N, C-alpha and C positions, 0 to 999 in steps of 0.2 A: 734325532737331531742334538749337536754339537753348537749350542752357542757358546760365546769369550764375550769376556769384557777386556776394553782395553783405556787406557786416560785419551780425552776427546783432544784433537788437532785442529789448527786452523782448517783444514782440507776438508774438514768434519761440517763447517757451520752450514753448507746447505742443507743438508741431510738433515743435521739436527733442527732446524729452523722447520724445514718440510712436516718433521714431525712432531713440532711442538705445535705448527697450525692446525695439524689434524687433529692433535689431541685436544686442543684447547680452542675452539674456532672461534668464540666469543668473548676471550677473554680481554679484556681491556687495561695495562696498556700491553702490547706484545711484549715479548720477552727480548732481550739486547745479548745475544750469547756471544756475540765478539766483542764487548764491554766485557761481559765476564771472564772472557779466555784472558784478558788482561789483566784483570785481577787478582793479585796473588795470594787473596783470603779466598776466591773460589774455586773450586776444583768439580771436576767435569768426566764422567767414564762412560763410554756409549759400551752398547752389548751389538753385536756382529753376528751376521749369520755366512759360515764360511760357504755353504752350498749358493750364495749368490754372489757373483763380482761383479764390481761395475768398472766400465771402461771410460775412464775420464774423456771430455771431448778435447779434441784438439784446442787450443787458445786461438781467439780471433783475430786475424794479425790486418786489423782497419787501417789504410793506411799504410800500407805496405812499401808501395813504391816512394811514398815522402822518407820514410824509415831509412832505405836503402839509400837515397839520396843524401841524407844526412848523416849517413853510416853509423847509425843506431844500432843495437843489438837488436836481433830477433826477439818475439815475446820467449818466455819461459818454458822448457820441454813439458811437454807432459809428465803428468807425477803416473807414478805405477797401478796399475788397476787395483782395485781395493774389495773389501766383502762390505757387501748391503749393512749400514747402519739400521738396526732394527729398535732401539729404545735408547733412553738415555737418563742419568741421573745427575743433579749438580746439588753443592752443598756448600756453605762457607763455614770456617772456621775462625770462633772468633771468643777470644776470652773464657778459653774451655769449654766452649759450645760448638758442636757441629749443626748447625741449621739447613737441613733438605728442602731445596728451594723449588723445584722441579723435579717430577718422575714420569716418563713417558715412554709406552708402547706403539709401537704403528697397529693399528687395528686389527690388521686381517693376522698380525703377530700375539694377538692376546689371546691369554688364558693359557699359556704354554710355559708358564713358568718364569717369563721371562723379568715381569718386575720384580718378581721376587727373588731373581737372581742380582739385578741392579741393585737393590735394597741391601742384599749380604755385602755387595762391594761395597756402597757407600758406611758400612757399619765397622767391616775391616780396615777403610782407607781411616775413618774417626778414629778407630785406637790408633791407629800407627801414627796419626796426628798428632797424639795425647790430649784429646778430646775428653772431658770426662761424662758428658752426656749427649745425645742427639736430640734434636726436638726438630718437629713440623707443623704445617697446618693441613687440613684436611676437610674437603667439603661436609657438611654435615649429613649430608644426602646419599654419601659414597661409602653404605657399608660395607661393600667389598674391602676398599683398601683400608678400612679403619680394621676390617678384622685380620687382615694381613700383616700391620703395624703392632696391633695386640697380641700377634702367633710371636713376635719378636722384641716383646717386652716393652711395648711401648704403652704408655697409660694416660687417659686423658686428664691435664691439668686445667684447661679454661675453655673458653669461646672468644671468638673476635667476630660481633656482630659486625654484618654486611663486609666483611674481608674480601670476597671476592665480586668483582667489577664486571657482568658481563653485558656486552652491548651487541644487541640482537634487534633484527626488523622492527620490533613493537617497542624498542627503547632500551634504556638500562634499567638492569635488574642487578639484586644482589643478594649473596648467600653467605651466610654465616660459616666460619670458620672453626671446626675441633683443634685445639692446640692440643697435641699428644708430645710426650717425654718419654725418654728410658730411665733408668736407675743409671749407676754408675758404671760405665762401658768398661772400666779398667777394673772393673771388679773381677775375681775369680769366678763367681758363680755366674755372673752374666757374659762372659766370654767362653764359658762351658756350654752355656745355653746357644749359645751360636754359632761355636762350631760342633754342638749336634744335628742342629737343624739344617746347618750347610751341608752336614755331609750327607744327612737324609736328601735334601735337594739337591746336591750336584751325582750322587750317586742315581738319581732316575734321569737326569740331565747330561750328567759327564761332562761340562764344557771345560773346554782350555782357560785357565786362570792367567791374564796378563799381572807381570812382577807391577805394582802401584807404586809409584814415586813418594818417596818418603822424603820430607824438607830436611 
């Protein structure tokens, strides 16, 4: 299967929010991706499955008779059908640092290399934005994600105590976060490492890569 990545748009917000709630059902507070999409420091990329086409619903025309009576325009026409979003990644760029704030994949699409595809996209885009390093937090219990980050040159540099707040039926619980960061992503050695890993990964999945925006 050939998954591909592209920049997130406002039309993607319902699917991205759905994936977030599926991936982080007890995390509090829930993320506000509509706000982030308007933030010039934030950058979001989605992964899509071209084998699944989503047909949008027609806009609901409540009070159509009143609209016509007042001569108001009809609701916006339907957007074009689009491919199912199966995952997303977001990061902020500030003061030479690209900080990955979220990365998530639909449950039934996990273990297909999509998380790695999104991580590659975030690293490459961070390079294009002239960031010096990429940082992130990861739950101390999430050893699978930690292994992926180590593979791409991330190292543990600290711990944030009680960073993750989970709100569940038995009350609030907290979990520590491991802080991980890369070496200089603009160095020739790091970029060569990512190039080789990307070539090995995309050779297996042959995704169609979108051209990501550069400021």
